[in-house]
N, C-alpha and C positions, 0 to 999 in steps of 0.2 A: 446155545441157550443152554441154563441150565433151571433148573426154581430146585428153591432150599425147603427146608422146612426147619424153623431149630423147635423142643421142645425138651421137660424134664423143669421147666421154671413154676419154681410155689413159694413160699413159705416157709423159711428156715430158724430154728432158733442159733444167734452166731452162736461159734463153735462145728458148727456140722460142716456137715460134706453135699454139696447136693452138684449130678453128675448131664451133665447138659450132651443135649443127643442132634446132631445139625442132620437129618435125614435127602439129598443130594436125587435129581431123577435121569444124572449117570454117571459113568460109570470114575466114581471122583481120583486114580488114575490119571484121568484126561482133562485134568482141572489142576492146574500152575500151580493156583496157593486156594491152602480154604483155611478161611481164617475169625475167626469170632471176637464180637467184638464187644463192645453193655453205653449204655447211655442213661446216667440217673436224669435225675432227674433240675432242670436249671444248667446241665454242664454238653460238651461236649461230647460226642463219639469218641472214644477208645478203644485203643488194642489193646486185645485182651493176650491173640496168641494164633499163631501162626500156623501151617505144617503141608510143605511143598508136595509135591509128587510126588520125587525121592526117597524121603523118610523128613527132612532136616525141619527140627519145627524151631520157635524162636522164638519169644518171650520178650513184653519189655521191662528193664528192670524192675519195678515198679509189683510184677502181677512175680518178677519169679519165690517161685520156693513154695505157693500154694497153690497153682496153680498148674492143668495138666494139660494140651491137649493131641487127642493116638482120636484112628479111627482101625475099619470095620470095613476096611478091601472090601469083600465078597455084599455088604449091606450096603456098599454105598453113603457109608458114615461117618462120620468126626462125633466126638464127645468131648465135651470138657467137665473133664472134670476139680473139682471148685473147694476146695475145707477149706478150717479157719475162719471160717464165712464170721467177716463181718460186717457189722452195722453200714459199713460205707462201704459196702459189696450188692446192696439197692441197685441196683438198674432192672432194663431191660436188654439184655443181649444176642446180637447178633450173628450168622452165620455171612458167611462171603464167600461165597465162588469167586477169585481172581485169575483174570483174566490180562486184563494190563488196565491202566486208568482209566481204560476208554470204555472197558468190554470187563463190567462185574460183576455179579448178581449176588443178589442179600434175600430175608428172610425174612420176616413178618413179625420178627422177636416172640422173646417170650421171658414171664417176665420174676425176676430173683426178687426178695422179699429177705429179710433178715431182718428180723424181731429181735431187739435189746433182751 
């Protein structure tokens, strides 16, 4: 089992940037995939970015360009760098440690609010 904890969410103006952090309770290189999701009010949770233990990154087409996932192996931390933020990016951002569809762990989320 692994615990993940998100941080860094806050109120930011449109056009601004923000970096979220996800700290894991174990070596992130032992976790097949670390991912960021978000859930806006009244909407389903959606994938923002993922990074495998091998370092491969994946982004849905809708997230390419303004979001970047990275990690610090020594700190067991995964980051989500967000830029050119828009009001529609307002959401709770969640970190996931993914082993399989039946074995994955979520944090409690961190709220990002983008004001216009």
